[in-house]
TIMAR-240080 format. One record per residue: residue number from 1; residue in one letter; chain; x, y, z of N, C-alpha, C, O, CB in turn. Coordinates in steps of 0.001 Angstrom, whole numbers, plus 500000, padded with zeros to 6 digits. Each point is the difference from the previous one (the first is absolute). Glycine has a CB too. Example, Ala and Ser with C-alpha at 12.3 -4.5 7.8 and 13.67 -1.06 7.14 Angstrom:
// residues 2
+-----+---------+--------+--------+--------+--------+--------+--------+--------+--------+--------+--------+--------+--------+--------+--------+--------+--------+
! num ! residuo ! cadena !     nX !     nY !     nZ !    caX !    caY !    caZ !     cX !     cY !     cZ !     oX !     oY !     oZ !    cbX !    cbY !    cbZ !
+-----+---------+--------+--------+--------+--------+--------+--------+--------+--------+--------+--------+--------+--------+--------+--------+--------+--------+
!   1 !       A !      A ! 513190 ! 494310 ! 507800 ! 499110 ! 501190 ! 500000 ! 500900 ! 501200 ! 500000 ! 501036 ! 499981 ! 500665 ! 497072 ! 498846 ! 500581 !
!   2 !       S !      A ! 501542 ! 502223 ! 498034 ! 500820 ! 501190 ! 500060 ! 499230 ! 501090 ! 500730 ! 500509 ! 501108 ! 500169 ! 500675 ! 498264 ! 497686 !
+-----+---------+--------+--------+--------+--------+--------+--------+--------+--------+--------+--------+--------+--------+--------+--------+--------+--------+
//
This chain:
// residues 117
+-----+---------+--------+--------+--------+--------+--------+--------+--------+--------+--------+--------+--------+--------+--------+--------+--------+--------+
! num ! residuo ! cadena !     nX !     nY !     nZ !    caX !    caY !    caZ !     cX !     cY !     cZ !     oX !     oY !     oZ !    cbX !    cbY !    cbZ !
+-----+---------+--------+--------+--------+--------+--------+--------+--------+--------+--------+--------+--------+--------+--------+--------+--------+--------+
!   1 !       Q !      A ! 927605 ! 078085 ! 178546 ! 500759 ! 499703 ! 498785 ! 499041 ! 499991 ! 498808 ! 498881 ! 499493 ! 500088 ! 502828 ! 499145 ! 501229 !
!   2 !       V !      A ! 498748 ! 501928 ! 497576 ! 499217 ! 500020 ! 498765 ! 500796 ! 499285 ! 498924 ! 501187 ! 500264 ! 499809 ! 497669 ! 501913 ! 500830 !
!   3 !       H !      A ! 500485 ! 496925 ! 498669 ! 500629 ! 499244 ! 498919 ! 499454 ! 500493 ! 498666 ! 498787 ! 500076 ! 499804 ! 501512 ! 497903 ! 501697 !
!   4 !       L !      A ! 500612 ! 502358 ! 497581 ! 499609 ! 500530 ! 498688 ! 500445 ! 499050 ! 498902 ! 501146 ! 499551 ! 499980 ! 499012 ! 502804 ! 500887 !
!   5 !       V !      A ! 498935 ! 497344 ! 498225 ! 500310 ! 499121 ! 498881 ! 499625 ! 500684 ! 498698 ! 498834 ! 500306 ! 499755 ! 500806 ! 497661 ! 501684 !
!   6 !       E !      A ! 501370 ! 502268 ! 497725 ! 499768 ! 500629 ! 498706 ! 499787 ! 498942 ! 498922 ! 500467 ! 498867 ! 500111 ! 500920 ! 503105 ! 500594 !
!   7 !       S !      A ! 497906 ! 498426 ! 498269 ! 499816 ! 499157 ! 498823 ! 499696 ! 500885 ! 498802 ! 499677 ! 501179 ! 500148 ! 499493 ! 496898 ! 501274 !
!   8 !       G !      A ! 500936 ! 501340 ! 497390 ! 499613 ! 500723 ! 498800 ! 501127 ! 500487 ! 499124 ! 499750 ! 500546 ! 498925 ! 498322 ! 500101 ! 502328 !
!   9 !       G !      A ! 503166 ! 499171 ! 499178 ! 501110 ! 500432 ! 499161 ! 500161 ! 499105 ! 498785 ! 499331 ! 498973 ! 499880 ! 501796 ! 501945 ! 502136 !
!  10 !       G !      A ! 499764 ! 499476 ! 497081 ! 500233 ! 499197 ! 498818 ! 500699 ! 500790 ! 498921 ! 500539 ! 501081 ! 500235 ! 497467 ! 497580 ! 500321 !
!  11 !       L !      A ! 501971 ! 500770 ! 498254 ! 500628 ! 500602 ! 498821 ! 498920 ! 500564 ! 499097 ! 499022 ! 499317 ! 499694 ! 502929 ! 499083 ! 500441 !
!  12 !       V !      A ! 498220 ! 502835 ! 499440 ! 499020 ! 500646 ! 499137 ! 500736 ! 500887 ! 499005 ! 501091 ! 500493 ! 500286 ! 497147 ! 499445 ! 501540 !
!  13 !       Q !      A ! 501165 ! 500262 ! 497015 ! 500599 ! 500893 ! 499023 ! 499706 ! 501455 ! 500362 ! 499029 ! 500298 ! 500696 ! 500746 ! 497927 ! 497530 !
!  14 !       A !      A ! 501065 ! 502654 ! 501299 ! 499780 ! 501429 ! 500210 ! 498618 ! 500390 ! 499482 ! 499566 ! 499566 ! 498932 ! 502918 ! 500881 ! 500885 !
!  15 !       G !      A ! 496843 ! 500383 ! 500974 ! 498642 ! 500396 ! 499669 ! 498933 ! 499120 ! 500620 ! 498817 ! 500342 ! 499984 ! 502082 ! 500541 ! 497931 !
!  16 !       G !      A ! 499514 ! 497991 ! 502629 ! 499063 ! 499068 ! 500598 ! 499633 ! 500364 ! 501427 ! 500386 ! 501048 ! 500518 ! 500548 ! 497210 ! 498020 !
!  17 !       S !      A ! 498306 ! 500841 ! 502087 ! 499504 ! 500247 ! 501354 ! 500221 ! 498778 ! 500883 ! 500045 ! 498865 ! 499527 ! 498242 ! 502727 ! 499561 !
!  18 !       L !      A ! 501848 ! 498672 ! 502192 ! 500043 ! 498965 ! 501019 ! 499278 ! 500521 ! 501228 ! 499929 ! 501209 ! 500220 ! 502258 ! 497860 ! 498890 !
!  19 !       R !      A ! 497275 ! 500016 ! 501692 ! 499435 ! 500384 ! 501280 ! 500672 ! 499188 ! 501092 ! 499967 ! 498769 ! 499999 ! 497826 ! 501839 ! 498930 !
!  20 !       L !      A ! 502812 ! 500106 ! 501995 ! 500611 ! 499371 ! 501163 ! 499009 ! 499979 ! 501152 ! 499200 ! 500920 ! 500169 ! 503081 ! 499837 ! 499088 !
!  21 !       S !      A ! 497786 ! 498184 ! 501526 ! 499161 ! 499879 ! 501190 ! 500880 ! 499792 ! 501217 ! 501060 ! 499380 ! 499916 ! 497049 ! 499668 ! 498720 !
!  22 !       C !      A ! 501447 ! 501470 ! 502489 ! 500699 ! 499806 ! 501268 ! 498957 ! 499655 ! 501053 ! 499201 ! 500847 ! 500398 ! 502667 ! 500773 ! 498959 !
!  23 !       A !      A ! 498147 ! 497138 ! 501088 ! 499048 ! 499543 ! 501004 ! 500644 ! 500068 ! 501373 ! 501089 ! 499467 ! 500213 ! 497783 ! 499030 ! 498108 !
!  24 !       A !      A ! 500454 ! 502158 ! 502601 ! 500500 ! 500147 ! 501370 ! 499242 ! 499073 ! 500940 ! 498793 ! 499802 ! 499863 ! 501838 ! 502589 ! 499672 !
!  25 !       S !      A ! 500097 ! 497047 ! 501416 ! 499376 ! 499157 ! 501016 ! 500711 ! 500224 ! 501323 ! 501107 ! 500536 ! 500049 ! 498226 ! 497739 ! 498222 !
!  26 !       G !      A ! 500007 ! 501304 ! 502802 ! 500581 ! 500173 ! 501321 ! 499370 ! 501179 ! 500716 ! 498781 ! 500167 ! 499978 ! 503356 ! 498841 ! 499206 !
!  27 !       S !      A ! 498685 ! 501805 ! 501444 ! 499523 ! 501121 ! 500821 ! 499664 ! 501216 ! 499142 ! 500665 ! 501033 ! 500066 ! 500723 ! 498130 ! 501839 !
!  28 !       I !      A ! 497569 ! 500687 ! 497296 ! 499605 ! 501056 ! 499055 ! 499674 ! 501294 ! 500727 ! 500205 ! 501085 ! 499457 ! 498912 ! 497174 ! 498983 !
!  29 !       F !      A ! 500379 ! 501637 ! 502781 ! 499608 ! 501190 ! 500755 ! 501179 ! 500936 ! 500246 ! 499810 ! 501184 ! 500278 ! 498390 ! 497475 ! 500803 !
!  30 !       S !      A ! 503032 ! 500805 ! 498817 ! 501186 ! 500803 ! 500310 ! 500495 ! 500832 ! 498823 ! 500941 ! 500778 ! 500153 ! 499671 ! 497494 ! 501494 !
!  31 !       I !      A ! 498777 ! 501581 ! 497191 ! 500474 ! 500746 ! 498830 ! 498922 ! 500953 ! 499509 ! 498804 ! 499734 ! 500117 ! 502689 ! 498351 ! 499243 !
!  32 !       N !      A ! 498959 ! 503025 ! 500092 ! 499063 ! 501012 ! 499492 ! 500445 ! 500538 ! 498646 ! 499347 ! 500875 ! 499431 ! 500074 ! 499743 ! 502924 !
!  33 !       T !      A ! 501678 ! 498866 ! 497134 ! 500479 ! 500457 ! 498709 ! 500751 ! 498850 ! 499320 ! 500668 ! 499197 ! 500652 ! 499494 ! 503209 ! 500182 !
!  34 !       M !      A ! 499707 ! 497542 ! 497853 ! 500719 ! 498995 ! 499218 ! 500554 ! 500657 ! 498757 ! 499454 ! 500984 ! 499501 ! 499073 ! 497165 ! 501370 !
!  35 !       G !      A ! 502548 ! 501302 ! 498643 ! 500632 ! 500592 ! 498839 ! 500699 ! 498968 ! 499138 ! 500217 ! 498858 ! 500402 ! 500060 ! 503223 ! 500888 !
!  36 !       W !      A ! 500061 ! 498355 ! 497527 ! 500809 ! 499191 ! 499090 ! 501311 ! 500724 ! 499740 ! 500025 ! 501185 ! 499666 ! 497908 ! 497813 ! 499259 !
!  37 !       Y !      A ! 503145 ! 500264 ! 501235 ! 501331 ! 500482 ! 499677 ! 500542 ! 499141 ! 498863 ! 499484 ! 498919 ! 499715 ! 500918 ! 501900 ! 502671 !
!  38 !       R !      A ! 500643 ! 499682 ! 496977 ! 500674 ! 499172 ! 499007 ! 501499 ! 500244 ! 500061 ! 500468 ! 501060 ! 500416 ! 497493 ! 498986 ! 498106 !
!  39 !       Q !      A ! 502771 ! 498942 ! 501051 ! 501448 ! 500109 ! 499956 ! 500517 ! 499339 ! 498734 ! 499848 ! 498797 ! 499788 ! 500276 ! 501229 ! 502728 !
!  40 !       A !      A ! 500490 ! 500802 ! 496651 ! 500613 ! 499511 ! 498771 ! 501461 ! 499658 ! 500280 ! 500580 ! 500517 ! 500955 ! 497842 ! 500878 ! 497622 !
!  41 !       P !      A ! 502179 ! 497742 ! 500607 ! 501400 ! 499631 ! 500210 ! 500912 ! 501223 ! 500034 ! 499960 ! 500846 ! 499107 ! 499587 ! 496976 ! 499767 !
!  42 !       G !      A ! 501270 ! 502257 ! 502164 ! 500938 ! 501100 ! 500125 ! 499403 ! 501312 ! 500455 ! 500696 ! 501015 ! 500043 ! 500561 ! 497881 ! 498225 !
!  43 !       K !      A ! 497464 ! 501102 ! 502074 ! 499345 ! 501234 ! 500432 ! 499434 ! 499851 ! 501397 ! 499813 ! 498890 ! 500499 ! 499645 ! 501649 ! 497130 !
!  44 !       Q !      A ! 500274 ! 500596 ! 502992 ! 499407 ! 499979 ! 501332 ! 498510 ! 499679 ! 499913 ! 499343 ! 500249 ! 498989 ! 502366 ! 501420 ! 501809 !
!  45 !       R !      A ! 497794 ! 497778 ! 500283 ! 498564 ! 499743 ! 500075 ! 499260 ! 501331 ! 500007 ! 500408 ! 500933 ! 500692 ! 499975 ! 496897 ! 500564 !
!  46 !       E !      A ! 498533 ! 502263 ! 497978 ! 499238 ! 501248 ! 499930 ! 498519 ! 499737 ! 500214 ! 499478 ! 498942 ! 499648 ! 502225 ! 502015 ! 498789 !
!  47 !       L !      A ! 497642 ! 500022 ! 502143 ! 498562 ! 499911 ! 500222 ! 499286 ! 500226 ! 498677 ! 500290 ! 500961 ! 499287 ! 499953 ! 499840 ! 503104 !
!  48 !       V !      A ! 498833 ! 498321 ! 497287 ! 499220 ! 500105 ! 498768 ! 498637 ! 500622 ! 500291 ! 499583 ! 500944 ! 499328 ! 501609 ! 497046 ! 499724 !
!  49 !       A !      A ! 498129 ! 501482 ! 501939 ! 498665 ! 500497 ! 500335 ! 499663 ! 499565 ! 501420 ! 500511 ! 498995 ! 500495 ! 498753 ! 500920 ! 497072 !
!  50 !       R !      A ! 499871 ! 500854 ! 503075 ! 499569 ! 499622 ! 501342 ! 498557 ! 500411 ! 500208 ! 499483 ! 500895 ! 499331 ! 502862 ! 499332 ! 501533 !
!  51 !       I !      A ! 497016 ! 499096 ! 500083 ! 498603 ! 500279 ! 500313 ! 499827 ! 499844 ! 501493 ! 500491 ! 499048 ! 500606 ! 498711 ! 500168 ! 497116 !
!  52 !       N !      A ! 500082 ! 501746 ! 502868 ! 499668 ! 499798 ! 501405 ! 498571 ! 499501 ! 500098 ! 499238 ! 500081 ! 499036 ! 502378 ! 501724 ! 501684 !
!  53 !       F !      A ! 498024 ! 497680 ! 500442 ! 498726 ! 499341 ! 500106 ! 498831 ! 500976 ! 500041 ! 498838 ! 499599 ! 500063 ! 502316 ! 498565 ! 501106 !
!  54 !       G !      A ! 499185 ! 503157 ! 498793 ! 498954 ! 500998 ! 499815 ! 499717 ! 500235 ! 498531 ! 499031 ! 500669 ! 499641 ! 501640 ! 500401 ! 502495 !
!  55 !       G !      A ! 500201 ! 498363 ! 496996 ! 499755 ! 500051 ! 498571 ! 500902 ! 500917 ! 499207 ! 499976 ! 499959 ! 498770 ! 497755 ! 499523 ! 501797 !
!  56 !       S !      A ! 503067 ! 501349 ! 500094 ! 500856 ! 500916 ! 499250 ! 501178 ! 499229 ! 499400 ! 500497 ! 499034 ! 500578 ! 498830 ! 502889 ! 500933 !
!  57 !       T !      A ! 501095 ! 498533 ! 497326 ! 501062 ! 499314 ! 499254 ! 501076 ! 500991 ! 499573 ! 499754 ! 501200 ! 499875 ! 498588 ! 497086 ! 499315 !
!  58 !       N !      A ! 502843 ! 501186 ! 500592 ! 501106 ! 500787 ! 499469 ! 500766 ! 499140 ! 499003 ! 500075 ! 498778 ! 500135 ! 500098 ! 502589 ! 502004 !
!  59 !       Y !      A ! 500392 ! 499298 ! 496859 ! 500734 ! 499286 ! 498962 ! 501338 ! 500673 ! 499721 ! 500150 ! 501212 ! 500159 ! 497682 ! 498036 ! 498838 !
!  60 !       A !      A ! 503124 ! 499951 ! 500587 ! 501240 ! 500556 ! 499481 ! 499683 ! 500684 ! 498677 ! 499119 ! 499564 ! 499259 ! 502294 ! 498647 ! 501889 !
!  61 !       D !      A ! 499314 ! 502861 ! 498564 ! 499744 ! 500740 ! 498755 ! 500145 ! 499104 ! 498777 ! 499297 ! 500179 ! 499005 ! 501514 ! 501909 ! 502102 !
!  62 !       S !      A ! 500087 ! 496963 ! 498968 ! 500286 ! 499148 ! 498843 ! 498847 ! 499065 ! 499641 ! 499975 ! 499454 ! 498897 ! 502416 ! 500664 ! 501727 !
!  63 !       V !      A ! 496660 ! 499689 ! 500281 ! 498905 ! 499063 ! 499721 ! 498631 ! 500678 ! 499995 ! 498995 ! 499350 ! 499710 ! 502378 ! 498854 ! 501319 !
!  64 !       K !      A ! 498573 ! 503071 ! 499282 ! 498712 ! 500696 ! 500016 ! 499317 ! 499906 ! 498646 ! 500620 ! 500196 ! 498954 ! 500249 ! 501367 ! 502793 !
!  65 !       G !      A ! 497836 ! 498130 ! 498297 ! 499236 ! 499872 ! 498774 ! 500075 ! 498622 ! 499364 ! 499238 ! 499693 ! 499082 ! 501149 ! 502694 ! 500583 !
!  66 !       R !      A ! 500541 ! 496773 ! 500825 ! 500138 ! 498648 ! 499448 ! 499673 ! 498916 ! 501037 ! 499449 ! 498954 ! 499659 ! 502299 ! 501926 ! 498774 !
!  67 !       F !      A ! 498591 ! 499376 ! 502815 ! 499780 ! 499015 ! 501074 ! 498875 ! 500480 ! 500910 ! 499814 ! 501199 ! 500211 ! 502617 ! 498089 ! 499704 !
!  68 !       T !      A ! 496830 ! 499750 ! 500614 ! 498940 ! 500309 ! 500955 ! 500072 ! 499031 ! 501166 ! 500003 ! 498784 ! 499809 ! 498534 ! 502124 ! 498352 !
!  69 !       I !      A ! 501521 ! 499641 ! 503053 ! 499984 ! 499172 ! 501193 ! 498589 ! 500014 ! 500574 ! 499333 ! 501034 ! 500026 ! 503118 ! 499449 ! 500447 !
!  70 !       S !      A ! 497112 ! 498356 ! 499984 ! 498663 ! 499901 ! 500580 ! 500018 ! 498944 ! 501096 ! 500949 ! 499228 ! 500137 ! 497969 ! 501484 ! 497680 !
!  71 !       R !      A ! 500005 ! 499277 ! 502956 ! 499946 ! 499074 ! 501136 ! 498615 ! 499403 ! 500114 ! 498996 ! 500697 ! 499855 ! 502773 ! 500609 ! 501344 !
!  72 !       D !      A ! 498183 ! 497404 ! 499061 ! 498765 ! 499297 ! 500310 ! 500075 ! 499639 ! 501474 ! 500675 ! 499043 ! 500378 ! 499047 ! 500039 ! 497236 !
!  73 !       S !      A ! 499583 ! 501689 ! 503220 ! 500110 ! 499800 ! 501440 ! 499420 ! 498656 ! 500438 ! 500462 ! 499416 ! 500981 ! 499418 ! 503055 ! 499317 !
!  74 !       A !      A ! 499122 ! 497041 ! 498989 ! 499383 ! 498723 ! 500367 ! 500974 ! 498838 ! 499803 ! 499944 ! 498997 ! 500712 ! 497809 ! 501930 ! 498657 !
!  75 !       K !      A ! 503138 ! 499226 ! 499655 ! 500973 ! 498949 ! 499717 ! 501377 ! 500306 ! 500577 ! 500932 ! 499213 ! 499833 ! 497802 ! 500274 ! 498100 !
!  76 !       N !      A ! 501400 ! 501657 ! 502748 ! 501306 ! 500416 ! 500529 ! 501067 ! 499950 ! 498909 ! 501111 ! 499513 ! 500212 ! 498236 ! 499643 ! 502066 !
!  77 !       T !      A ! 500294 ! 501347 ! 496581 ! 500883 ! 499916 ! 498835 ! 500140 ! 501375 ! 499353 ! 499028 ! 500741 ! 499858 ! 500294 ! 496855 ! 499763 !
!  78 !       V !      A ! 501905 ! 502724 ! 499992 ! 500295 ! 501221 ! 499262 ! 500464 ! 499600 ! 498605 ! 500730 ! 499024 ! 499829 ! 499886 ! 502245 ! 502299 !
!  79 !       Y !      A ! 498953 ! 499493 ! 496889 ! 500333 ! 499719 ! 498610 ! 500808 ! 501144 ! 499404 ! 499895 ! 501148 ! 500431 ! 498026 ! 497468 ! 499344 !
!  80 !       L !      A ! 502873 ! 501051 ! 499241 ! 500682 ! 501013 ! 499198 ! 499740 ! 499664 ! 498536 ! 500588 ! 499073 ! 499443 ! 501221 ! 501317 ! 502337 !
!  81 !       Q !      A ! 497300 ! 500382 ! 497614 ! 499717 ! 499835 ! 498580 ! 501017 ! 500804 ! 499220 ! 500105 ! 501214 ! 500171 ! 497428 ! 498423 ! 500259 !
!  82 !       M !      A ! 503206 ! 499695 ! 498723 ! 501072 ! 500653 ! 499245 ! 499673 ! 499924 ! 498516 ! 499945 ! 498920 ! 499413 ! 501765 ! 500497 ! 502368 !
!  83 !       N !      A ! 498074 ! 501753 ! 497626 ! 499687 ! 500091 ! 498569 ! 501121 ! 500727 ! 499272 ! 500841 ! 500652 ! 500619 ! 496687 ! 499347 ! 499882 !
!  84 !       S !      A ! 502472 ! 499880 ! 498192 ! 500994 ! 500679 ! 499162 ! 501408 ! 499765 ! 500531 ! 500786 ! 500936 ! 500148 ! 497514 ! 500808 ! 499250 !
!  85 !       L !      A ! 502002 ! 497012 ! 500883 ! 501293 ! 499673 ! 500606 ! 501155 ! 500305 ! 499068 ! 499901 ! 499862 ! 498781 ! 498983 ! 498371 ! 502548 !
!  86 !       K !      A ! 502214 ! 502185 ! 499278 ! 501212 ! 500360 ! 499273 ! 501150 ! 499105 ! 500466 ! 499959 ! 499475 ! 501113 ! 499239 ! 502925 ! 498628 !
!  87 !       P !      A ! 501816 ! 497422 ! 499431 ! 501148 ! 499195 ! 500431 ! 500609 ! 500494 ! 501307 ! 500512 ! 499203 ! 500786 ! 499938 ! 500300 ! 496829 !
!  88 !       E !      A ! 499499 ! 501791 ! 502619 ! 500563 ! 500547 ! 501241 ! 499163 ! 499672 ! 501231 ! 500413 ! 500304 ! 501119 ! 500565 ! 501522 ! 497530 !
!  89 !       D !      A ! 497873 ! 497569 ! 501171 ! 499204 ! 499527 ! 501140 ! 500481 ! 498632 ! 500479 ! 499523 ! 499494 ! 501016 ! 498507 ! 501803 ! 498127 !
!  90 !       T !      A ! 502900 ! 498111 ! 500138 ! 500530 ! 498695 ! 500387 ! 500680 ! 500085 ! 501360 ! 500902 ! 500812 ! 500209 ! 499404 ! 498583 ! 497371 !
!  91 !       A !      A ! 499251 ! 499756 ! 503340 ! 500533 ! 500021 ! 501363 ! 499345 ! 498886 ! 500803 ! 499054 ! 499355 ! 499549 ! 501364 ! 503144 ! 500327 !
!  92 !       V !      A ! 500107 ! 497294 ! 501322 ! 499292 ! 499190 ! 500980 ! 499091 ! 500939 ! 500770 ! 500448 ! 501017 ! 500530 ! 501450 ! 497278 ! 499656 !
!  93 !       Y !      A ! 496840 ! 501366 ! 499872 ! 499017 ! 500821 ! 500686 ! 499683 ! 499394 ! 501363 ! 499727 ! 498806 ! 500125 ! 499308 ! 501939 ! 497665 !
!  94 !       Y !      A ! 501009 ! 500113 ! 503228 ! 499772 ! 499566 ! 501370 ! 498778 ! 500693 ! 500577 ! 499789 ! 501195 ! 499790 ! 502666 ! 498389 ! 500500 !
!  95 !       C !      A ! 496765 ! 499673 ! 500421 ! 498882 ! 500544 ! 500754 ! 500478 ! 500295 ! 501413 ! 500798 ! 499252 ! 500565 ! 497512 ! 499472 ! 498030 !
!  96 !       A !      A ! 501191 ! 502379 ! 501976 ! 500386 ! 500378 ! 501349 ! 498782 ! 500476 ! 500765 ! 499032 ! 500483 ! 499412 ! 503269 ! 500128 ! 499801 !
!  97 !       A !      A ! 497753 ! 499251 ! 502089 ! 498874 ! 500429 ! 500844 ! 500525 ! 500538 ! 501315 ! 501054 ! 499585 ! 500483 ! 497433 ! 498708 ! 498457 !
!  98 !       G !      A ! 500763 ! 502642 ! 501634 ! 500425 ! 500568 ! 501266 ! 498896 ! 500773 ! 500673 ! 498884 ! 500072 ! 499486 ! 503405 ! 500040 ! 499639 !
!  99 !       P !      A ! 498007 ! 500467 ! 502016 ! 498982 ! 500693 ! 500783 ! 499628 ! 501384 ! 499481 ! 498878 ! 500465 ! 500202 ! 501959 ! 498274 ! 501713 !
! 100 !       R !      A ! 500114 ! 501921 ! 497411 ! 499732 ! 501374 ! 499562 ! 501059 ! 500479 ! 499019 ! 501128 ! 499508 ! 499996 ! 497750 ! 500958 ! 502189 !
! 101 !       G !      A ! 500750 ! 500488 ! 496997 ! 500938 ! 500671 ! 499113 ! 500895 ! 499046 ! 499243 ! 499526 ! 499071 ! 499345 ! 500418 ! 502829 ! 502190 !
! 102 !       L !      A ! 501350 ! 498333 ! 498558 ! 500998 ! 499163 ! 499329 ! 500686 ! 499053 ! 500983 ! 501082 ! 499481 ! 499725 ! 499276 ! 502342 ! 498596 !
! 103 !       D !      A ! 499006 ! 497962 ! 502818 ! 500527 ! 499112 ! 501027 ! 499592 ! 498570 ! 499670 ! 499074 ! 499450 ! 500595 ! 500828 ! 502392 ! 501146 !
! 104 !       Y !      A ! 500810 ! 497563 ! 497294 ! 499650 ! 498665 ! 499547 ! 500762 ! 498960 ! 500804 ! 501218 ! 499862 ! 499890 ! 498310 ! 501020 ! 497809 !
! 105 !       T !      A ! 499724 ! 498400 ! 503101 ! 500571 ! 499015 ! 500905 ! 500105 ! 498621 ! 499363 ! 500905 ! 499220 ! 500296 ! 498165 ! 502078 ! 501599 !
! 106 !       Y !      A ! 499983 ! 498429 ! 497228 ! 499896 ! 498658 ! 499433 ! 500223 ! 500047 ! 498487 ! 499585 ! 500934 ! 499314 ! 498813 ! 498398 ! 502523 !
! 107 !       W !      A ! 502273 ! 499626 ! 497671 ! 500326 ! 499930 ! 498583 ! 499680 ! 498618 ! 499446 ! 500127 ! 498986 ! 500687 ! 501669 ! 502735 ! 499637 !
! 108 !       G !      A ! 497786 ! 498269 ! 498413 ! 499810 ! 498739 ! 499304 ! 501309 ! 499518 ! 499404 ! 501039 ! 500648 ! 500130 ! 496594 ! 499976 ! 499378 !
! 109 !       Q !      A ! 502298 ! 498230 ! 499840 ! 501220 ! 499383 ! 499470 ! 500402 ! 500555 ! 498643 ! 501119 ! 499768 ! 499542 ! 498296 ! 498186 ! 501708 !
! 110 !       G !      A ! 499687 ! 502776 ! 498105 ! 500294 ! 500598 ! 498707 ! 499511 ! 499145 ! 498836 ! 499938 ! 498774 ! 500089 ! 502032 ! 502316 ! 500945 !
! 111 !       T !      A ! 497688 ! 499581 ! 497887 ! 499590 ! 499316 ! 498779 ! 500653 ! 500699 ! 498813 ! 500019 ! 501228 ! 499927 ! 497771 ! 498054 ! 501114 !
! 112 !       Q !      A ! 502738 ! 499934 ! 498043 ! 500751 ! 500544 ! 498872 ! 499047 ! 500476 ! 498907 ! 499073 ! 499292 ! 499608 ! 502855 ! 499180 ! 500925 !
! 113 !       V !      A ! 498320 ! 502732 ! 498991 ! 499310 ! 500536 ! 498820 ! 501057 ! 500310 ! 498954 ! 500944 ! 500749 ! 500254 ! 497148 ! 500226 ! 501143 !
! 114 !       T !      A ! 501740 ! 498444 ! 497434 ! 500942 ! 500226 ! 498905 ! 499229 ! 500488 ! 498784 ! 499067 ! 499347 ! 499533 ! 502504 ! 498870 ! 501350 !
! 115 !       V !      A ! 498836 ! 502944 ! 498613 ! 499346 ! 500592 ! 498838 ! 500994 ! 499976 ! 498842 ! 501065 ! 500614 ! 500072 ! 497448 ! 500874 ! 501385 !
! 116 !       S !      A ! 501138 ! 497814 ! 497501 ! 500889 ! 499894 ! 498842 ! 499674 ! 501074 ! 498975 ! 498849 ! 500415 ! 499860 ! 501372 ! 497119 ! 500526 !
! 117 !       S !      A ! 500796 ! 502906 ! 498909 ! 499804 ! 501086 ! 499009 ! 499669 ! 499427 ! 498634 ! 499803 ! 500753 ! 499046 ! 501792 ! 500713 ! 502221 !
+-----+---------+--------+--------+--------+--------+--------+--------+--------+--------+--------+--------+--------+--------+--------+--------+--------+--------+
//
């Protein structure tokens, strides 16, 4: 079992920045990829960014050039640095982890990000 705890959400003005953190604990050996998803009111959950433990990353087109996902293996923590935030980035952001690809077995509780115009 892997336990994920997100932090770092909040309220920010458009153009501002936030950094989300996701700390993993438990059976870390069972996961090889982590990602950030988001879900806005009335919309489906969407993948924002992901990173595998070999270091490769992928981003949704809507956040490329503005968001950066990174990992600190010593702290078992994945970060999402979000710059140039837009009101349309407002959503609950969820951290996810799994053994491979998009096979996300474990999910965090979510953290709210609100971007005001």
